[in-house]
C-alpha positions as CSV (number, residue, x, y, z in Angstrom):
1,M,0.0,0.0,0.0
2,K,2.6,2.7,1.2
3,M,5.7,2.0,-0.9
4,T,4.4,2.8,-4.2
5,C,3.3,5.7,-6.3
6,H,0.0,5.9,-7.9
7,R,-1.0,2.7,-9.8
8,R,-0.5,2.9,-13.6
9,F,-3.2,0.5,-14.8
10,A,-6.2,-1.2,-13.0
11,L,-8.4,-4.0,-13.6
12,L,-12.0,-3.1,-12.7
13,V,-13.7,-5.7,-10.6
14,T,-17.6,-5.2,-10.3
15,L,-19.5,-7.4,-7.6
16,S,-21.7,-10.2,-9.4
17,L,-23.4,-13.2,-8.8
18,L,-21.2,-16.2,-8.8
19,G,-22.1,-18.8,-11.4
20,G,-23.3,-22.1,-10.6
21,A,-24.5,-23.6,-7.3
22,A,-21.6,-26.0,-7.1
23,H,-19.0,-23.2,-7.4
24,A,-21.1,-21.0,-4.9
25,Q,-20.8,-23.9,-2.3
26,S,-17.3,-24.2,-2.8
27,E,-16.4,-20.6,-2.2
28,K,-18.8,-20.3,0.7
29,R,-17.0,-23.2,2.2
30,I,-13.4,-21.5,2.0
31,L,-14.4,-18.9,4.5
32,D,-16.3,-21.2,6.8
33,D,-15.1,-21.0,10.2
34,R,-15.1,-24.8,10.9
35,C,-12.3,-25.0,8.1
36,W,-10.0,-22.6,10.0
37,D,-8.3,-22.3,13.5
38,L,-8.2,-18.8,14.9
39,S,-4.4,-17.8,15.4
40,F,-4.9,-13.8,16.0
41,E,-7.7,-11.8,17.2
42,E,-7.7,-8.4,18.2
43,P,-11.3,-7.0,19.2
44,F,-10.1,-3.9,20.7
45,D,-11.7,-3.9,24.0
46,T,-8.3,-1.9,24.9
47,L,-5.4,-0.9,22.9
48,S,-2.0,-2.5,23.7
49,L,0.8,-0.2,22.3
50,W,4.3,-1.6,21.5
51,N,6.8,-0.3,24.0
52,E,10.2,0.2,22.4
53,S,12.2,0.0,25.9
54,T,10.6,-3.0,27.3
55,R,9.7,-4.7,23.8
56,E,6.1,-5.5,25.1
57,G,2.7,-4.7,23.9
58,L,1.2,-5.4,20.4
59,W,0.5,-2.7,18.2
60,R,3.4,-0.4,17.1
61,T,2.8,3.3,16.2
62,R,5.2,3.7,13.0
63,Y,6.5,1.7,10.2
64,I,10.0,-0.3,9.9
65,W,11.4,3.0,8.8
66,P,12.0,6.4,10.8
67,R,9.0,8.2,11.9
68,D,9.9,11.2,10.1
69,V,10.2,9.5,6.8
70,I,7.4,10.5,4.8
71,I,6.6,8.3,1.7
72,N,4.2,8.4,-1.3
73,D,4.2,12.6,-1.1
74,E,1.7,12.1,2.0
75,Q,0.8,15.1,4.2
76,Q,0.2,13.4,7.2
77,F,2.7,12.3,10.4
78,Y,2.0,9.2,12.2
79,I,2.1,10.4,16.0
80,D,2.4,8.4,19.2
81,P,0.4,9.2,22.2
82,E,3.4,8.8,24.4
83,E,6.0,10.7,22.3
84,H,3.7,13.5,21.3
85,G,1.2,13.8,24.1
86,V,-1.8,13.4,21.5
87,S,-3.5,10.4,20.6
88,P,-5.0,9.4,17.2
89,F,-6.4,6.5,18.7
90,S,-9.6,6.0,20.7
91,I,-11.8,3.1,21.8
92,D,-15.5,3.2,22.2
93,D,-17.6,0.0,23.0
94,G,-15.1,-1.9,21.1
95,I,-14.4,0.1,18.2
96,L,-11.2,1.4,17.3
97,S,-11.0,4.7,15.5
98,I,-7.9,6.0,14.0
99,E,-8.4,9.8,13.3
100,A,-6.9,12.3,11.1
101,N,-6.8,16.1,12.0
102,P,-5.0,19.1,11.0
103,T,-1.9,19.5,12.7
104,P,-2.4,21.3,16.1
105,R,-0.2,24.4,16.8
106,A,1.5,22.9,19.7
107,L,3.0,20.1,17.3
108,R,3.8,22.1,14.3
109,G,7.6,22.1,15.2
110,V,8.1,18.4,15.7
111,V,5.9,16.6,12.8
112,S,8.3,17.3,10.0
113,G,6.2,20.1,8.8
114,Q,3.5,18.1,8.0
115,P,0.1,19.9,7.7
116,Y,-1.9,16.8,9.3
117,I,-1.5,14.1,11.9
118,S,-3.0,10.7,11.7
119,G,-2.1,7.2,13.0
120,V,-0.8,3.7,11.7
121,L,-0.7,0.6,14.0
122,T,1.4,-2.5,12.9
123,T,2.2,-6.0,14.6
124,E,5.8,-5.7,13.0
125,K,7.4,-6.5,16.4
126,S,5.0,-8.8,18.0
127,Y,3.2,-11.0,15.5
128,S,3.5,-12.5,12.0
129,Q,2.1,-15.5,10.3
130,K,2.9,-17.4,6.8
131,Y,-0.2,-18.2,4.7
132,G,-3.8,-18.2,6.1
133,R,-6.8,-16.0,6.3
134,F,-6.5,-12.4,7.1
135,E,-9.5,-10.2,7.9
136,V,-10.6,-6.8,9.3
137,S,-14.0,-5.6,10.1
138,A,-14.0,-2.0,9.3
139,R,-16.1,1.3,8.3
140,L,-14.3,3.4,5.9
141,P,-13.8,7.1,6.4
142,R,-16.2,9.5,5.4
143,G,-14.8,13.2,4.8
144,G,-14.0,13.1,0.9
145,Q,-10.8,14.2,-1.0
146,G,-7.5,13.4,0.1
147,L,-8.2,10.4,2.6
148,W,-6.6,6.9,2.3
149,S,-7.2,4.3,4.7
150,A,-5.9,0.6,4.5
151,F,-5.4,-2.7,5.7
152,W,-2.4,-4.6,4.5
153,L,0.5,-7.2,4.9
154,L,4.1,-7.1,4.6
155,P,7.0,-9.7,5.4
156,S,8.7,-9.1,8.9
157,F,12.3,-8.3,9.3
158,E,14.5,-7.1,12.0
159,Q,15.6,-4.3,9.9
160,W,14.8,-3.3,6.3
161,P,16.7,-5.6,4.0
162,E,19.9,-4.2,2.2
163,G,19.6,-3.6,-1.4
164,V,15.5,-4.0,-1.5
165,A,13.5,-0.9,-2.3
166,V,10.0,-2.5,-2.1
167,L,9.0,-5.2,-0.1
168,P,6.3,-7.7,-1.5
169,E,3.1,-6.7,-0.1
170,I,-0.5,-7.9,-0.2
171,D,-3.2,-4.9,0.3
172,V,-6.2,-6.7,1.7
173,M,-8.1,-3.2,1.5
174,E,-7.4,0.2,0.5
175,S,-9.8,3.1,0.2
176,L,-9.9,6.5,-1.2
177,G,-12.1,9.1,0.6
178,H,-13.9,10.5,-2.7
179,Q,-14.8,7.0,-3.5
180,P,-17.3,6.0,-1.1
181,N,-18.5,3.0,-3.3
182,T,-14.9,1.7,-4.4
183,Y,-11.9,-0.2,-2.5
184,H,-9.2,-1.5,-3.9
185,T,-6.8,-4.9,-3.5
186,T,-3.4,-5.4,-4.7
187,L,-0.5,-7.6,-5.1
188,H,3.0,-6.0,-5.1
189,T,6.0,-8.2,-6.1
190,N,9.7,-8.3,-7.0
191,Q,9.8,-11.7,-8.2
192,T,11.0,-10.6,-11.8
193,G,13.8,-8.4,-10.4
194,E,11.6,-5.0,-10.3
195,L,8.5,-4.0,-8.8
196,T,5.4,-5.4,-10.6
197,S,1.9,-4.5,-9.2
198,F,-1.5,-6.4,-9.7
199,P,-4.3,-4.3,-8.9
200,F,-8.0,-5.1,-8.7
201,D,-10.7,-2.3,-8.2
202,H,-14.1,-3.1,-6.9
203,T,-17.0,-0.8,-7.2
204,L,-20.2,-1.6,-5.4
205,K,-23.6,-0.2,-5.0
206,A,-23.1,0.0,-1.2
207,D,-21.5,3.3,0.5
208,L,-18.6,1.5,2.2
209,T,-18.5,4.6,4.8
210,R,-21.7,3.9,6.3
211,D,-21.7,0.3,7.6
212,F,-19.0,-2.1,8.7
213,H,-17.9,-4.8,6.3
214,L,-15.5,-7.8,6.2
215,Y,-12.5,-7.3,4.2
216,S,-10.6,-10.7,3.9
217,V,-7.7,-12.3,2.2
218,V,-6.8,-16.1,2.0
219,W,-3.3,-16.5,1.0
220,T,-1.9,-20.0,0.0
221,P,1.3,-21.3,-1.7
222,E,-0.9,-21.3,-4.9
223,T,-3.1,-18.3,-4.6
224,V,-3.9,-14.9,-3.0
225,T,-7.8,-14.6,-3.0
226,W,-9.9,-11.5,-1.7
227,Y,-13.3,-11.6,-0.3
228,L,-15.8,-8.9,1.0
229,D,-18.2,-10.0,3.4
230,G,-17.6,-13.7,2.4
231,K,-17.9,-13.1,-1.2
232,R,-15.1,-13.9,-3.7
233,M,-13.8,-10.6,-5.2
234,A,-10.6,-11.3,-7.1
235,S,-7.9,-13.7,-7.1
236,H,-4.1,-13.9,-8.4
237,P,-1.4,-16.6,-8.5
238,T,0.8,-16.4,-5.4
239,P,4.2,-14.7,-6.7
240,D,7.5,-16.5,-6.0
241,D,8.8,-13.9,-3.5
242,Y,5.9,-14.5,-1.2
243,T,7.9,-16.6,1.4
244,R,8.1,-14.9,4.8
245,P,5.4,-14.5,7.4
246,V,3.7,-11.4,7.1
247,H,2.7,-8.8,9.9
248,F,-0.7,-6.7,9.7
249,L,-0.8,-2.8,9.2
250,L,-3.7,-0.4,9.8
251,N,-3.5,3.3,8.8
252,L,-5.2,6.4,7.8
253,A,-3.2,8.5,5.2
254,V,-4.0,12.1,4.2
255,G,-2.7,13.3,0.8
256,G,-0.4,11.6,-1.5
257,S,0.4,10.8,-4.8
258,W,-2.8,8.6,-5.2
259,P,-5.6,10.4,-3.4
260,G,-4.5,14.0,-4.0
261,S,-4.8,16.7,-1.4
262,P,-7.5,17.4,0.8
263,D,-9.6,20.3,-0.6
264,A,-12.2,22.7,0.9
265,S,-14.8,19.7,0.7
266,T,-12.6,17.5,3.1
267,E,-14.2,17.2,6.7
268,F,-12.0,16.7,9.7
269,P,-11.6,14.9,12.1
270,A,-11.8,11.9,9.7
271,S,-12.0,8.5,11.2
272,F,-11.0,5.1,10.1
273,D,-13.3,2.8,12.4
274,I,-12.2,-1.0,13.0
275,D,-14.3,-3.4,15.0
276,Y,-11.8,-6.2,15.2
277,V,-8.7,-7.8,13.2
278,R,-8.4,-11.7,12.9
279,A,-6.1,-14.2,11.5
280,W,-6.7,-18.1,10.7
281,T,-4.5,-21.3,10.0
282,D,-6.2,-24.0,7.5
283,N,-7.1,-26.9,9.9
284,G,-7.3,-29.0,6.8
285,S,-10.9,-30.2,7.9
286,C,-12.3,-28.7,4.3
287,N,-9.5,-29.7,1.9
288,S,-11.1,-32.8,0.5
């Protein structure tokens, strides 16, 4: 999601009826919870933040690179409650909200000149998994132009691997604030020696900013397949460089080379609301 510039091409995928009862039953079984063992669950009853000193906690509030490194020409700075005295995160009745706002005057000197503040959460230091089913129940941000929310997966390393510009990446869900009926799924791979992206854009009748929806991906050695509310949306063969366990990332960006800058119509505060994040492993009971 966050290491590439605006995609140069896209395959438009619209929601349609699955053909054939047998096919429909087969697809339904793929996300049947009885076929999976729950391996990770974050219900956001509380928010456990990673502590760099004690190396305890679950969610880290920055990427693997330094906090002041700004990518994709984005206009937000990802802040930390302890470090900056302001929190972009709140929990209300089990719903996590990541909130973006114009930078307050008190922080203008410590956010690399960025005009907005927001939040990112990653399990880079605490949890990763190879293969399985990964999903988030989320309500996408309302507010319009310049908002960019995402749930995505990256391979885990102790430090950024030398000589690698972009890591392999699975984007489970990306959303642009001015497109409330559309979300995006993408594979990024370096298997040919240079970055290649395989994007799928899903335009629906529903306004995804009004209700919670379940965004899922199933990653196997053979395929990567995306689902919305249990319905198959797209699939692609697994690239050869998808060999490491992945960690989870949630963020709300503002501006950048893809969504463009906020304008007079953009509403702040903007909120990306998450009910839960889960991961599952295939228990083998539905493979026959």
